[in-house]
N, C-alpha and C positions, 0 to 999 in steps of 0.2 A: 429495363423491362423485367417484370416478375415472371420467372419461369422456374422449372424444377431445378435446374442447375444453380440458379441464383439462390434459391431457398436452401438447397442442400449445402451450399458453401458459406452460408451467412455467418455461422458461428465457428467456422473452421480456422484453427490457428496452427495446424500441423506444419512443422518446419520453421515456424517463427522462432526468433531468439528473444528470450525474456531475461531481464535482470530483476531479481527480487531482493531488495534490501530488507534487513531485519528478518531474514529467512528462517531463523530459528525461533522467532516469536510465534505466538498462536496464530495471528492472522497471516503473517508472512509464510509460515509453514503450510497452512491450508492452501494459500494461493499458489505456492510452488508446486504442491502436489496436483492442484487443479490444472495448472498450465502443462505440467509434464504428462499427466494422463491424457490430456487433449492433444498431445503430439508435439508440443513446443520443446525447444532446447533451452534449458534453464540454468542461468548462472546464479548460484546461491551465494549470498554474502552477508556476513555479520561480524561481530567483533571477536567471538570466541571460537578457536579452532576445534576444540573437542566437540562442541555442539554441531558445528558445520560438518565435521567429518562423519559424525553419527547420522545426520540427515542425509548426507551424500551417499553413505554406504547403504542406507535403507532404500533410497531411490534407485540406486544402481542395481540392487538386488531384485528390483521389480522390472529391470530392463529399460529403465527410463534414461533419457539422454540429459545429462546434467554435468556441471562442474562447480567448483567452489573457489572462492578467493576471500581470504580474511581481509577485513578493512573497517576502519572507523569512519562512518559517514560524515563526521564533522571535520575530518582532516583531508584537505584537498589532494594531497599526494596519494593517499589511500584510495580515494574515489577514482583518481586517474588510473591507478593500477588495476582496479576492478574493471573499469571500462575498457582499458587497453587489453586486458586478458580475455575479456568477453569477445572482442573483435578478433583477437588472435585465435581463440579456441573455436569460435563458431562462424567467423567471417562477417559479422555485422551485428546490428541490434535492431529489433522491431518494437519491443515492449519494455517499458520501465514501470515497475511497481515499487513505490517508496513506502515500505511498511515499517521502517525503523523509527523509533521514537521512545519517549519516556514520560513519566508523570511522577510527581512527588507532592501530593496535596498537603497544603499547610497554610495557616492564616498568614496574611501578608506581613503582619507585625512580628511574626516568628520565623519567617523564611529568610535565610541568608541570601544575599545578592548572588552568591556563587551558585546556589541551587537553582534560582530563577534563571540565571544565564545558562546553566547546563540543560535545562528543559527547553529553552529557546534554541540553543544550539542543536540539540538532538532532533527537535521537531521542525524547525524552520531552516537553519543553516544546512543541515545534512540533506534535506530535501532540495534546497536551492542548488547545492553543489552538484548533486546527481542530475538535476534537470539541466544545469549548465553544461556538464561534460557529455551527457548522453544526447542532449539537444544538438550539440555540435556535430556528433556522428550522424544523427538522423538527418540533419540539414545537408551534410556532404553526400550522404547516400542517395538523396533525392528520390526516395520512394515512400515518404510519409512515415508514420509511426504512431504508437499509442503510449501516452504517458498517464499514469494513474497514481494520484496522490492519496494519502490516507488522512482524512480529516476526522471529525467526531461530531456527534450531536452537541457536544460541549462547545463547539465552535459557533453554534447558533444560540445557545442558552448559557447564561452565566450560572455559577454555582459557588457556594461557600467554599473557601479554601482552594479555589481554582484560578487565582489571578495570574498564574503562569500558564497552565495547560490550556484553559479556554481561549485566551488571546492568541496562543501559538496555533491553535487549530483554526481560529478565524482567519489567521494569516494564510494558512494553507488554502482555504476557500478562495481567497483573493489572488493567491499565487496561480491557482488553476485558471481563474478568469483572465488574469493578465497574460499568462503564457498562451492561452487560447487565442487571444488577440494578436500576440506576437508571431505565433507559429502557424496560424491557419493557412497562410499563403503557401506553406511548405507541405500541406497535407498532414500535419501533425496534430492529432487530437489530444487535448489535455483536460482531464476530468478528475474529480475526487470522489471517494466514497466516505460516507459519514456513519460509522457504526455507533450503536448504543453500547451498553455494557454487554460484553460477551465473555465466554469462559476463557480464562488464561491463568497463568501462575499468579498474576497480580489480583485477579478478581475471584479466584476460587472460593475465598472466604464467604463471598456474597451468596454463592450457590448453596452453601451449607448453613448459612445463618438465616433461619426461617423468618425472623422479624424483619431483617433488612431486605430480604428477597420479596416478602409479601408487600412491604411498603413500596418498593420500586415497581413491582408488577401492577400496581394500581394505575400506572401511567402507560402501560404497554398493552394495547388492545389485543395483540396476538396471544398474550397470556403466558409468555415465558421469556427468559433471558436468551441472548444470542449464543449460538455455538459457532466455532470457527468455520465450520462447513457452510454456514449460512452466507458467507461472503464469497464463496467460490464462484457462484453463478454470476454475480455482478462483476467480479474481477475478469472472468472469461469473456463476458459480454463486452466490457469496455476495451478488451484487447482484440476483439474481432471486428470484422467489417460490418457487423450488425449495428455498431455504434458510430459509423462513419459520419453521420450528420449531427452528432452530439459532441459538443465541446464547451468548455468553460463552465461546467455545472458540477454540483455536488449531489450525488445520489445517496439518500439516507437509507441505510439498511438497519432499521431500528424497531421493527415490529409495530410500527405506528406510534412510537414514542412522541414524535414531534406533532402528530395529528391531534393530540389531546389538549 
């Protein structure tokens, strides 16, 4: 029934426990701040301790509830350690956001197999491992949960020099669909978000290169490139009860890029 209490609580994630992988990257960091400011307890994880410590210190200085655990998402024992530490620290898990990943664009004839494998491991294997380990906790808790994967518009469209990245993100879309079918009976929603180009250390050059920026903007009806904060709304929406009847889909946060 739609009433005032229902509407007021629709986007409430206060007290929920969220794991954010790739928490020191542009999207992961924005999502971590978004969850924490909304009242969630956030476990930050990434590979580099100094970056994690810095983010943790910033968030604690704001009075936000968080913890951190170093880990490589492609190493199963590291993933287990992050999941175990989250349960130990916060008593359970409600939300998983898999923002860890990598890209290294290169023509297929010039890309070493090892580079291709590294991209696949970072984008697919790491996501799969976190889904596996967190999914087990969510199933045992028997209170549902929200799993949010990070895809890309490049998972929908091919691109020159992207024979690793684009297929890896297409795999994320199908992982979300497959897990939605597997976990629906447990009340676990699995969705993905698909960003276009947004500001990060890897894309900063595009924001300052007027030629490249102008060319790309011809495909974006909104008329600008993405900022990390553009993804906070959809991350919080997919973590809240407002998305309870949405699963197995990819929501594109792309300024209309795929509409053209």
